[in-house]
Structures are given as C-alpha cells and as structure tokens.
N, C-alpha and C positions, 0 to 999 in steps of 0.2 A: 598541087594540094589546094583544094577549096576549103577555106575557113571563113567562119563568120564570127566576129568578137565585138564585144562591147566592154568598156572599162569595168574592172571590178570596183565596187563601191561599199562604203560601210555607212550605215545610218544609225545614230544615237538619239535616244529619247531626250537627252540634254547634253550639255556641254562637258560633263564631268569626265567622259571616257569610261565610266564605270557602269552604265546602264546596259541592259541586255542588248546585244548587237543584232540587228536585223539583217542577216547576211543576203546580199543581192547576188544570185547566182550567176556565175559566168559560164554559160552554156557554149560549148564549143563542138560543133559537128564537123568531122574531117573525114575525107576520104583520101587515102594516100596511095599514090603511084609514082614515086619520085625516081627520077632518073639518077644515074651514078654520080654525075657531077654535082648535083644539088646535095645529095647525101655527103659526098666528100667535103663540100664547103661548109656544111653544118657541123660535122664531127671530125673532119681531118682525116677520114677513112680513105685509104688508098684503093681505088677500083672496087668499090663494094658491090657492084652489079646493080640489078634492077629489083626495087623493093617490091614485095607482094602487096595487094590490096588489103588494107586493115581499115575498118570502121571504128571510130571511137568517139563517143559523146561523153563529155566530161562536165561535171558539175562542181565548181569550186566555190565553196561558201565561207565567207569571212565569219568566224567566231571569236568569243573572248580570249581563247588560249591559242588561236593560230588560224588554221585552214582545215576545213572538212573537204576531202576530195572523194567524189563518187564517180568512178569510171564505169561506162558501159561499153564493153569491148566485143566487137563482132569480127571474128577472124580466127584463123589457125594458130597465130602466134601469141605467146605470152607477152605482157607489157611490163617493163620495168619502170617503177616510179622513182624518180631521183630528186633529192633536194640538194642543190649546190654541188651536182655531180656525184653525190654518194646515194647509193641504193638504199631506199627506205622500205619498199615492199614490191612484190610481183604479183600481177594480176594475170590469172589463166586467160586464155582465149575463151570468148563466148560466155564470160561472167559479167553480171550486171548487179548494181545495188550494193556492193561491198564499201562501206565508209572507211576511208583511211585518213587518220588524223595526221597532219603535218604541223610541226611547231615553228611555223614560219615567222621570220623577223624582217624588217625593212631591208631590202636589197637582196633578198633570197631569191633563187631561180628554181622553179619547178619545172621538170621536164618528164614526159612519158616517151619511152623508147621502146621499139619492138626488140624482143630478145631473140634475135636470129642473127645470122652473119652479116646482114646489112645494116642492123642497128639504126633503123629509121626513126627519126624524131617526129612524134605525132603531135605532141603539144609542148610548147615552151612558154612559160610565162614568169614574169619577174614582178615582185611585190614592192610597193612604194610604202613610205610611212603612213599609217592609218589603215592600211589594207591587211595587216598581219598581225592580229593579236592586240590586246588591250595593254600595252606597255606603259608603266610609268617611267622606266628609263632602261635604255639598252646599250651596253658598252661592250663591244667586240674587241676592245684594246688594239686597235690599228691606228696608226697615225704618228704623230710626233708633237713636239713643243711641249707646253706645260698645261694643256687643257685635255681632259678626257671627254671627247665629243659623244653627246648622246644621240644614238642613231634612231631613236623613236620620234615621234612627232611632238614631243613635249618641251624639248629645249633645256633638258635637266643635265647641262654639262657639268663636269667635276673639275676642280681646280688643284694642281699639284701644290702640296705643302711640303716644303723642303725638296727633295730630289728623287722621287721614283724614277726608274729608267725604262724606256722603251727597249725591248729586246726581242730577238728572233731565236726560236728554239726548235728542235725537232718536232715538238708539239704545235709549234705555231707562233704567231705574234702574241705578246704578253707584256704586261706592266709588272716590273719587278721592284720589291720594296726590300729595304734593308734590315728591317726589324729593330731599328733604333729610333728613328724620328720621321720616316716617310709615311705620307697618307695622302688620300684624295679627299676633298671637302666638297660636298654638294649643299649649298647653303640653304636652299629652300626648294623642296620638290615640287615642281609646278603640277597642280592636280586640278587645274581649271576652277580654282577657289574651293575646292573640297579638301579639308584637311584630314578627315577620318574616312576610312573605307571599311566595308563589312567583310571583305575577304581579300586575300592577296597571295602571290607566290613569288619567292625570291630564289634564284638559282646562281651558282657560281662554280666555274671551272678553276681548280686551283692546285698548287704544288707548294710544299713548305721545305724550307732548307734546314730548319731545325725544330725540335719539339722539346717538351717538358715545361713549356710556359703556356699561359693563356694568350692567344692571338686572335685578334679581331678580323674576320673577314668583311663584314659589314655591321655597322651599329647605328640605330636611331634612338635618340632620348629626347622626350618631351615631358617634362615634370616626372610624374609617376609612371609614365608609359615608356617602355623600352623594348624594341625588337632587335634581335641580333641573331647572326650566325658566327660561332667562334670555336676554335680549338680550346682543350682545357690543359691544365698542367698535368693530367694524367693521359694525355694524347687521345681524348675522345673528341667527338664533334657534338656541338650543342646548338639547339634552335630554341630561341625564346620569343614569345608573342608579347608577355608582358611580364618582364623578368623581375620587377619591383614586387609582383604579387606572387613570386616563386613559380610562375608558369613557364617552365622550360622542360625540354626533353632533350635525350642525348643518346649516343651510340655507346656500346661497351668501351672499356678503357683499351688504349693501346692500338688503335685501328689507324690512326693518322701517323704515317710514316714518312720521313723525308725522302725525297727522290720519286714519290709516286704521285700520279695525277688523279685527283678525285673530282667527282661531280657531286656538289651538295645541293639538294632541293629541300626548301621548307615551304610548306603550303598551309593555309588556314581558311576555312569555308565558313567561318562565323560561329561554329560550335566545336569543331574538331581541328587540331593543328597536328601535322605529321612531318617528320623528318625522313628524307630518303638520302641515302648514299650509294652512289654509282647505280642508281635506279631500283634499288631495294629499300623497301620501307623498314626503318630500324627502330621507330618510336612513334607513339602518338599520346596524345592527351586531350581533354576537354576544357574549353573556356569560352566565355560569351561576352563579348565586347567589341565596339568599333575600335579600329586600330588607326592611330595617327601616322600620317607619312612624314610631313614636315621635313627637316634637314636630315642628312645622313653622312656618314664617313665610312670611307673604304680603307681598311688596313690599321685602324686605330679605335681605341676606347672613346666613347662620346659621353661626357664632355673632357674628362681626364686624359692627360697626356701619358697613358700607359698602354700596355696590352697591343704593342706594334706588331704587325704582320711581317713574317720574315719569308719571303718566297715570291712566287709568281701567281698573277691572276690572267687567266686566258679569256674568260668571257663572264659577263654579269648581265643578269636579267632580272628585272623587277615588274610584275603584272599586277592588275587590279583584281585579277580572278584567281580563285582556287583551281588546282589541277586534280584530276582523278589518277588512280594508279596507272592506267594506259597512258595517259598523256604525260605523265612523269617518265615513264619507260621510254617513250618516243623523244622526249626532249633530252633526256640523257644520252641516247644514242647519237643525236646531233651535237651535244656539247662535249662528247669524250674526245 
C-alpha cells in the first residue's frame, strides 16, 4: 500500500478555542493490493486471501463539532466507515463528494474498510487532543482514583467529592453516584481566559436507579446565570440555559425510567436552545445572551447540597459550539 500522509492540524484565530476552525485537510491517496498476511495482521482475519485493487482519496477536515470526512472511492467494493470499530456509514463504490460527519473525540480511531470478504483496511487515523472538535471538557469515565480526567486539551479535571465509584457494566465503564452525597466538582473550567461563550453543546449518557426526585446531571451557577441538565420530580428531563430567567425546556412527564440508558443533548446557538433525548428533539425555545462557563458540578445542585444524582454516567461532553440535528443524531449513535 502506497500512502502519503501529513499530520492533521487545527488552526484558531485566537487562543479561546471558540473561534471558527480552519480545517487543514488530511489528504490520503491510497492504492491497495494487500497480501493475505498483511490483512491478517491488521484485522486478525485468518487466511483472508488477496484484496482487490481499490483507490480511495480521503479528506478529513477538522470542524468545531468533530471531523468532516469526504471519501472519493474508485472501485467495485463499498467502503465501511468505522469510528472506534463501530460502523458509522457505508460508501458505495465509485461514489465521490459525500460528506460524512464524525463526532470524533481525542483518542478516537477512524477506519475505512472494504465491504468484502477480505475486509481490507484502506485508511486508519487516530485523533489527538485538539484535532477532534472544540471541547471544553470530555469525560469518558475510564480510569481510577479520585479524579475524573479531562481527555480534551483543556485540563478541566473533576475532583471526587465524597465517594462516587468507578464501575464496569454491560454498557461499559461508568462513574456511579449514590444519590445522597456523591458528586464531582470542576472548580473553574479553563476556557483560555474567556468566561462567556456565544454557543455551546452539552451531552451526557446516563442511567438512573431511582426517580420521583430532581436529580442534577450537570449544573453551573454564576450569579443570575445557571445552565443545567436535570431530571424532574415528575420524571421528565429538563435543559436550562439561564434558569434564573425562567429559560428552560423539558420532555413530557414520565420518560426517565430507572434501568434504561439515555443520551441527553442540550445545544444552544446564541438564539435557540434545543433538548434532544436519544437523538430526537423534544423541545426548543429562544433566548439571546452569552453564557458563562465557569465552574460546574456533575451529580449535584450548584451551590446547594441537594438534588444528588442516583445512577451512573457513562460519558460526558461539553463543546464550545452548537450542533445541528444531523450532528446530534450522529453524536447520539456514538454515545449510545
């Protein structure tokens, strides 16, 4: 396989991380004629045979929300686009110019694989911090100890308060909260000296063990400004951009049931804020103001010692940018 690569880069107009990103394309021109042993080493496929020739030119453009992939495939075989081993999309042979949004995060791996019995790897690219979306904070909830490591480039680690527990479940690794006094504190979100943002997106994968009470997934409070995602005492999910001014939207009652895994996404573009549950928009409203990032807490009211979360969080993402419907749909597929 002949390939020519140069590192994926991201350029900002300033250091805030919120300015429009000038994506520097990673162009990969590949002609594949791999022997069986090479394919077996890459994918663990026993005796896969000889792969057919497949020409693939790929543009990977860094965006505020993740990565825009534009493949140009010349060959008889369709190509499977995979993010961390999971299929995201399929591109038919001899198709060009179709953009595929990938909600990439630091450490993610993108692969393009031929959809034939040989399953030949055409492209394999791993993303580092700063190459995959404008994150404020990213917590995949893997690790140990009493610190929740921020896997973005910002260093916004969270600190255990009391004793949330690291657990492994069928859903994956998670941080478990007991609903009585556990939470995670992020004292001051590092935003390159910028406390207010014009738009943002917050996403969390979670499961509750009990309902009937208000439970905070995440809350930030700064004077009269408060943004949060929480369950309500009538088992709805609520997203607020500035709760003190009454700016909040919610699902219908009774949707948050114990034992079910949910993906909640709240996004704000400076004019409209929207709440999505499992990829479907459930409510929206208008509001116009910059939003303060500052400190935040996972699993508890801020600043009162109330509304503790009872359940597990599997992943948490906070971005500087707003997401559209398609981006939320793709993000939800990754977080489910």
